[in-house]
C-alpha positions as CSV (number, residue, x, y, z in Angstrom):
1,X,11.3,4.9,-23.1
2,X,13.6,3.3,-25.2
3,X,17.2,2.7,-22.8
4,X,20.7,2.6,-24.4
5,X,23.6,0.6,-22.7
6,X,24.9,2.9,-20.3
7,X,21.5,4.1,-19.3
8,X,20.5,0.1,-18.1
9,X,22.3,1.3,-14.5
10,X,19.4,1.9,-12.1
11,X,19.9,2.7,-8.7
12,X,17.3,1.4,-6.2
13,X,16.5,3.4,-3.1
14,X,14.7,0.6,-0.5
15,X,14.3,-2.1,-3.2
16,X,12.6,-5.0,-1.6
17,X,14.7,-8.2,-2.9
18,X,11.9,-9.4,-5.7
19,X,12.7,-5.6,-7.1
20,X,16.0,-6.1,-7.5
21,X,16.0,-9.6,-9.2
22,X,13.1,-8.6,-11.6
23,X,15.2,-5.6,-12.6
24,X,18.4,-7.6,-13.4
25,X,16.0,-10.1,-15.1
26,X,15.0,-7.1,-17.0
27,X,18.3,-6.3,-17.9
28,X,19.2,-3.8,-16.3
29,X,22.4,-3.5,-13.7
30,X,21.0,-2.6,-9.8
31,X,22.4,-0.8,-7.0
32,X,20.6,-0.5,-3.7
33,X,20.3,1.6,-0.7
34,X,19.1,0.2,2.5
35,X,18.9,0.9,6.0
36,X,20.3,-2.0,7.8
37,X,18.0,-1.3,10.7
38,X,14.9,-1.8,9.0
39,X,15.7,-5.3,7.8
40,X,17.4,-8.4,9.1
41,X,21.0,-9.1,7.7
42,X,19.4,-12.8,5.8
43,X,17.2,-10.4,3.7
44,X,19.9,-7.9,3.2
45,X,22.4,-11.0,1.5
46,X,19.5,-11.6,-0.4
47,X,19.1,-7.8,-1.9
48,X,22.6,-8.1,-2.3
49,X,22.4,-11.2,-4.4
50,X,21.6,-9.4,-7.8
51,X,22.7,-6.2,-7.4
52,X,26.2,-4.7,-8.4
53,X,26.3,-3.4,-5.3
54,X,24.4,-2.9,-2.0
55,X,24.7,0.4,0.0
56,X,23.7,1.3,3.8
57,X,22.6,4.5,5.5
58,X,20.2,5.4,7.6
59,X,17.1,6.6,6.2
60,X,16.7,9.4,9.1
61,X,19.3,11.2,7.9
62,X,17.9,13.1,4.6
63,X,21.4,14.8,4.1
64,X,23.6,11.4,4.3
65,X,21.1,9.5,2.0
66,X,21.0,12.2,-0.2
67,X,25.4,12.4,-0.8
68,X,25.2,8.6,-0.9
69,X,22.5,9.0,-4.0
70,X,24.7,11.8,-5.8
71,X,27.9,9.8,-5.2
72,X,26.3,6.4,-6.6
73,X,24.8,8.2,-9.1
74,X,27.9,9.7,-10.6
75,X,30.6,7.3,-9.6
76,X,28.5,4.5,-11.9
77,X,27.3,6.3,-14.0
78,X,23.6,5.4,-13.1
79,X,21.0,6.4,-16.0
80,X,17.9,6.1,-13.2
81,X,17.0,6.5,-9.5
82,X,13.6,4.8,-8.2
83,X,12.3,4.4,-5.0
84,X,9.1,2.0,-4.6
85,X,9.3,1.4,-1.3
86,X,8.1,3.0,1.8
87,X,6.7,7.0,1.3
88,X,8.8,7.8,4.6
89,X,12.0,8.6,2.9
90,X,11.2,9.2,-0.9
91,X,10.7,13.2,-0.5
92,X,14.9,13.7,-0.2
93,X,15.9,10.6,-2.4
94,X,12.9,11.9,-5.1
95,X,14.7,15.5,-4.4
96,X,18.3,14.6,-5.2
97,X,17.7,12.0,-8.0
98,X,15.5,14.9,-9.6
99,X,18.5,17.5,-9.0
100,X,20.7,15.3,-10.7
101,X,18.6,14.7,-13.7
102,X,18.2,10.9,-13.5
103,X,14.5,10.7,-11.8
104,X,11.0,10.1,-14.1
105,X,9.3,11.9,-11.9
106,X,9.2,15.3,-10.6
107,X,9.5,15.0,-6.5
108,X,6.7,17.5,-7.1
109,X,4.6,14.6,-8.4
110,X,5.3,11.9,-5.3
111,X,4.7,14.6,-3.3
112,X,1.5,15.4,-4.6
113,X,0.0,11.6,-4.1
114,X,2.0,10.7,-1.2
115,X,1.2,13.3,1.0
116,X,-2.7,13.0,2.1
117,X,-3.5,16.6,3.0
118,X,-1.6,17.9,-0.9
119,X,-3.0,15.4,-3.0
120,X,-6.6,16.6,-1.3
121,X,-5.8,20.7,-1.9
122,X,-4.9,19.2,-5.9
123,X,-8.2,17.6,-6.1
124,X,-10.0,20.6,-4.6
125,X,-8.3,22.9,-6.8
126,X,-9.8,21.6,-9.9
127,X,-13.0,19.8,-8.6
128,X,-12.2,16.5,-8.8
129,X,-13.6,14.1,-6.2
130,X,-14.9,16.6,-4.1
131,X,-14.7,16.1,-0.4
132,X,-15.2,18.7,2.3
133,X,-12.0,18.6,4.6
134,X,-9.5,20.5,6.5
135,X,-6.2,19.9,7.3
136,X,-4.4,20.7,10.6
137,X,-0.6,21.0,11.9
138,X,-1.7,19.7,15.4
139,X,-4.1,17.5,17.5
140,X,-5.3,20.6,18.7
141,X,-6.2,21.8,15.7
142,X,-7.4,18.6,14.5
143,X,-9.9,18.9,17.4
144,X,-11.0,22.8,16.2
145,X,-11.3,21.6,12.5
146,X,-13.6,18.5,13.9
147,X,-15.8,20.8,15.0
148,X,-16.0,23.2,11.6
149,X,-17.3,20.1,9.9
150,X,-20.6,18.0,10.1
151,X,-20.1,14.6,11.9
152,X,-19.2,12.2,11.3
153,X,-15.5,12.9,10.1
154,X,-12.4,10.6,9.5
155,X,-9.2,12.2,11.1
156,X,-6.0,10.7,9.8
157,X,-2.2,12.2,9.9
158,X,-1.2,13.2,6.5
159,X,1.4,11.2,5.8
160,X,1.3,8.1,7.5
161,X,-0.2,4.6,5.7
162,X,-1.1,1.4,6.5
163,X,-4.4,2.7,8.6
164,X,-2.0,3.9,11.8
165,X,-3.3,7.0,13.1
166,X,-7.2,6.8,11.4
167,X,-10.5,6.9,13.0
168,X,-14.3,7.8,12.6
169,X,-14.8,10.8,15.0
170,X,-18.6,10.4,15.9
171,X,-18.6,12.6,19.4
172,X,-16.5,14.1,21.8
173,X,-15.0,10.7,23.3
174,X,-14.2,9.5,19.7
175,X,-12.1,12.9,19.2
176,X,-10.5,11.8,22.6
177,X,-9.3,8.1,22.2
178,X,-8.1,9.4,19.2
179,X,-5.9,12.4,20.1
180,X,-4.5,9.8,23.0
181,X,-3.9,7.0,20.5
182,X,-1.6,9.0,18.0
183,X,0.0,11.0,20.7
184,X,1.2,7.7,22.5
185,X,2.2,6.4,18.8
186,X,4.2,10.0,17.8
187,X,1.9,10.3,14.7
188,X,2.5,13.5,14.4
189,X,0.8,16.3,12.3
190,X,-0.3,17.5,9.4
191,X,-3.5,15.9,10.1
192,X,-6.2,15.6,7.6
193,X,-9.8,15.8,8.3
194,X,-12.5,15.3,5.7
195,X,-15.8,13.9,5.7
196,X,-16.5,10.7,6.4
197,X,-17.1,8.6,2.7
198,X,-19.8,6.1,2.6
199,X,-19.6,3.3,0.4
200,X,-17.9,0.3,-1.1
201,X,-14.4,0.6,-1.2
202,X,-11.7,-0.4,-4.1
203,X,-8.2,0.3,-4.7
204,X,-7.1,0.8,-8.6
205,X,-3.2,-0.4,-9.4
206,X,-1.7,1.5,-12.4
207,X,1.2,1.1,-14.1
208,X,2.6,4.8,-15.9
209,X,5.5,5.4,-18.5
210,X,5.7,8.5,-20.7
211,X,2.9,10.2,-18.7
212,X,0.2,7.9,-19.9
213,X,-1.2,6.0,-17.4
214,X,-2.7,2.3,-17.1
215,X,-5.0,0.5,-15.2
216,X,-4.1,-2.9,-14.2
217,X,-6.8,-3.9,-12.4
218,X,-9.6,-2.9,-9.7
219,X,-9.6,-4.3,-6.4
220,X,-12.4,-4.8,-3.9
221,X,-11.9,-4.9,-0.1
222,X,-13.4,-4.8,3.6
223,X,-12.4,-3.2,6.3
224,X,-12.9,-4.0,10.4
225,X,-15.1,-0.1,9.9
226,X,-14.5,1.9,12.6
227,X,-12.6,2.9,14.6
228,X,-9.5,1.3,12.7
229,X,-10.6,1.0,9.5
230,X,-7.8,-2.2,8.7
231,X,-8.0,-3.9,5.2
232,X,-9.6,-8.0,6.5
233,X,-10.0,-9.4,2.7
234,X,-9.5,-8.0,-0.7
235,X,-11.3,-9.6,-3.9
236,X,-9.6,-9.5,-7.3
237,X,-11.0,-8.4,-10.1
238,X,-13.0,-6.3,-8.1
239,X,-16.7,-7.2,-9.2
240,X,-18.0,-4.0,-10.7
241,X,-20.3,-3.3,-14.0
242,X,-19.1,-1.3,-16.5
243,X,-20.2,2.3,-15.7
244,X,-19.1,1.8,-12.3
245,X,-15.3,0.5,-13.8
246,X,-14.9,3.8,-16.3
247,X,-15.9,5.8,-13.3
248,X,-13.4,4.6,-11.0
249,X,-10.4,4.4,-14.3
250,X,-11.5,8.7,-15.1
251,X,-11.1,9.6,-11.7
252,X,-7.5,8.3,-10.5
253,X,-6.5,9.2,-14.2
254,X,-7.7,12.3,-13.5
255,X,-5.5,12.4,-10.0
256,X,-2.6,11.2,-11.8
257,X,-2.8,13.6,-14.5
258,X,-2.9,16.2,-12.3
259,X,-0.2,15.1,-10.3
260,X,2.2,15.4,-13.1
261,X,3.0,12.0,-12.4
262,X,5.5,10.5,-15.2
263,X,6.8,6.9,-14.7
264,X,5.5,3.5,-12.4
265,X,3.3,2.1,-10.2
266,X,0.5,3.8,-8.1
267,X,-2.1,3.2,-5.4
268,X,-5.2,4.6,-5.2
269,X,-7.5,4.2,-3.2
270,X,-11.5,4.9,-3.7
271,X,-14.7,4.8,-2.1
272,X,-17.9,4.4,-4.5
273,X,-20.4,6.7,-2.6
274,X,-24.0,7.8,-4.3
275,X,-23.0,10.4,-6.0
276,X,-19.4,9.1,-8.0
277,X,-16.3,7.7,-6.9
278,X,-14.4,9.5,-4.2
279,X,-10.7,9.6,-3.9
280,X,-9.6,8.6,-0.5
281,X,-5.7,8.6,-0.8
282,X,-3.0,7.8,-3.2
283,X,0.8,6.2,-3.1
284,X,3.7,6.0,-5.5
285,X,4.4,2.6,-5.1
286,X,2.8,-0.8,-5.7
287,X,-0.6,-1.7,-3.7
288,X,0.6,-3.6,0.2
289,X,-2.1,-6.7,1.4
290,X,-0.7,-9.0,-1.3
291,X,-2.5,-7.1,-4.0
292,X,0.6,-7.9,-6.6
293,X,0.2,-11.8,-5.9
294,X,-3.9,-11.2,-6.3
295,X,-3.3,-9.6,-9.8
296,X,-0.8,-12.7,-10.6
297,X,-3.0,-15.4,-9.8
298,X,-6.1,-14.2,-11.1
299,X,-4.3,-12.6,-14.7
300,X,-0.9,-14.1,-14.9
301,X,0.5,-10.3,-14.7
302,X,3.6,-9.9,-12.8
303,X,3.3,-6.3,-12.2
304,X,6.4,-6.1,-9.9
305,X,8.4,-7.4,-13.4
306,X,5.8,-5.2,-15.2
307,X,8.1,-2.0,-14.3
308,X,11.2,-2.7,-15.4
309,X,10.0,-4.1,-18.2
310,X,8.2,-0.5,-19.1
311,X,11.4,0.9,-18.4
312,X,13.5,-0.5,-20.7
313,X,11.1,0.8,-23.5
314,X,8.5,-2.2,-23.3
315,X,4.6,-1.0,-23.9
316,X,2.3,-1.5,-20.8
317,X,-0.3,-4.3,-22.1
318,X,-2.9,-4.3,-19.1
319,X,-3.9,-7.8,-18.2
320,X,-7.4,-9.4,-18.6
321,X,-8.5,-11.6,-15.5
322,X,-9.2,-15.3,-15.9
323,X,-10.0,-15.9,-12.1
324,X,-10.5,-14.7,-9.0
325,X,-8.3,-14.0,-6.3
326,X,-8.4,-13.2,-3.0
327,X,-6.6,-12.3,0.7
328,X,-8.2,-13.0,3.7
329,X,-6.4,-11.5,7.3
330,X,-6.4,-13.5,10.5
331,X,-8.3,-11.0,13.5
332,X,-7.5,-12.9,16.5
333,X,-8.1,-11.2,20.3
334,X,-4.7,-10.1,22.0
335,X,-3.5,-12.3,24.5
336,X,-1.0,-15.1,24.7
337,X,-1.4,-18.2,22.2
338,X,-1.8,-21.2,23.8
339,X,-1.9,-23.1,21.1
340,X,-2.9,-23.3,17.4
341,X,-4.1,-26.2,14.9
342,X,-5.5,-26.5,11.1
343,X,-2.0,-24.9,9.8
344,X,-1.3,-28.4,7.5
345,X,-5.3,-28.4,6.6
346,X,-5.3,-25.5,5.1
347,X,-2.1,-25.8,3.6
348,X,-3.1,-28.5,1.7
349,X,-6.4,-27.4,-0.1
350,X,-5.3,-27.1,-3.6
351,X,-7.0,-23.5,-3.7
352,X,-4.5,-21.7,-1.4
353,X,-1.6,-20.2,-2.6
354,X,0.3,-18.7,0.6
355,X,-0.4,-19.2,4.1
356,X,1.4,-16.9,6.7
357,X,0.8,-17.4,10.0
358,X,4.0,-15.5,11.8
359,X,3.2,-16.8,15.5
360,X,3.9,-20.1,17.9
361,X,2.3,-20.9,21.0
362,X,3.7,-18.8,23.8
363,X,3.5,-16.2,21.4
364,X,1.8,-12.5,22.7
365,X,-0.8,-12.0,20.1
366,X,-1.0,-8.0,19.5
367,X,-4.9,-5.8,19.0
368,X,-5.3,-5.2,16.0
369,X,-5.4,-1.5,15.4
370,X,-3.5,-1.2,11.9
371,X,-2.7,-3.3,9.2
372,X,0.8,-3.9,10.4
373,X,-0.6,-5.5,13.8
374,X,-2.9,-7.9,12.0
375,X,-2.3,-12.3,12.6
376,X,-1.4,-13.4,9.5
377,X,-3.0,-14.0,5.8
378,X,-4.1,-16.4,3.5
379,X,-4.0,-16.5,-0.8
380,X,-6.9,-18.3,-2.2
381,X,-8.0,-18.7,-6.3
382,X,-11.7,-18.9,-6.9
383,X,-14.1,-19.1,-10.0
384,X,-15.8,-16.2,-8.8
385,X,-16.0,-13.7,-5.6
386,X,-18.9,-15.7,-3.6
387,X,-16.0,-18.6,-4.3
388,X,-13.8,-17.0,-3.1
389,X,-15.3,-15.9,-0.1
390,X,-16.7,-19.3,0.6
391,X,-13.0,-20.5,0.8
392,X,-11.9,-17.7,2.3
393,X,-14.2,-18.5,5.2
394,X,-13.5,-22.3,4.6
395,X,-9.7,-21.3,6.1
396,X,-10.8,-19.3,8.9
397,X,-12.8,-22.3,10.3
398,X,-10.5,-24.1,10.1
399,X,-7.7,-22.4,11.5
400,X,-8.6,-22.5,15.3
401,X,-6.4,-20.6,18.1
402,X,-6.5,-20.6,21.8
403,X,-5.7,-17.3,23.3
404,X,-4.9,-17.5,26.7
405,X,-8.1,-20.0,28.2
406,X,-10.7,-19.7,25.4
407,X,-10.9,-21.5,22.2
408,X,-12.2,-18.9,19.6
409,X,-11.5,-18.7,15.9
410,X,-9.6,-16.6,13.8
411,X,-12.2,-13.9,13.5
412,X,-14.2,-12.4,16.1
413,X,-17.8,-11.8,15.8
414,X,-18.6,-9.1,14.3
415,X,-14.5,-8.1,12.7
416,X,-16.2,-8.2,8.9
417,X,-18.7,-6.4,7.9
């Protein structure tokens, strides 16, 4: 994927500030497009700092976004258009980039991976990672689909992320709660209804170049379980045997091949069931929950920078982890935060890389129902998964919050499993 000097001009839609900086460090001239309603001005200023130009538009206006992409590509001789942000605005951006001949991926490939229902249909057609499932256009149709599968089942919006709108349906009460929740949140269909997959959960980070897929790392995750399945911790690299690791590699690479994905990162979630690995979902972006930082902490490998090195023509060289890294999320009770102690003690620990606790006394803490409503996190290093778990537990023990009149530690009893 060698690039001429002219084709080092890169247009990025919704680029996080570090992406623009790292693309520039890899030798690209970067133009950036952002929706100003999604970020504060100070953040947009950071994006602009390393960009040739920051262009602003409403991502909800698909025609306007496509027009801005086309005008920018033509005006500046852009060689590549990339979208590595949230999935919602990817379809129009990729469609326009493909029409202009400057997309490293077919729009259909990105759509097949990001849309949970489309991904499930693709896998079913090829007999890879078999999972019993139904697709429903409305909540009422989802109820009928639930009735057509053995319980329990998982139901979720096909195009949402961050654990939004996901639920385990065991009976009519669960279905009623889910219907009310997605209706209130405005999470429209289509919905995917599928069998509940039991087993440990993993996420597989890949980087593809010219249609060849490289596994950068596998991360083990813990969740709250039903009803919301919100991630509470991740450990990287996942403690796996060679056969398990090979099986996860094979099923993820198989999916990327089927979709026709050509270039860039992908984040694929897999459950290792008693019948083998089963894919839960995939996205054509980097994993969230600070997984790139876990990879860098464990392996000294900057997967964000690697994207742009690869785009510039460098070979992909997957890292060999030297340490263990873990992120643990804080799950406080909902309510008014009266006081919090322990933050300075946590920051002083030599194994703590990042502590994020964005609340102050007087703030209202939301109930944790998805990834966006957790109450902060800590990232630690360790020499083993067991030590990582112990260090996360130590941090949680140091952080004490008084929520309304109750003095509680960060994690309600039973939140982790």
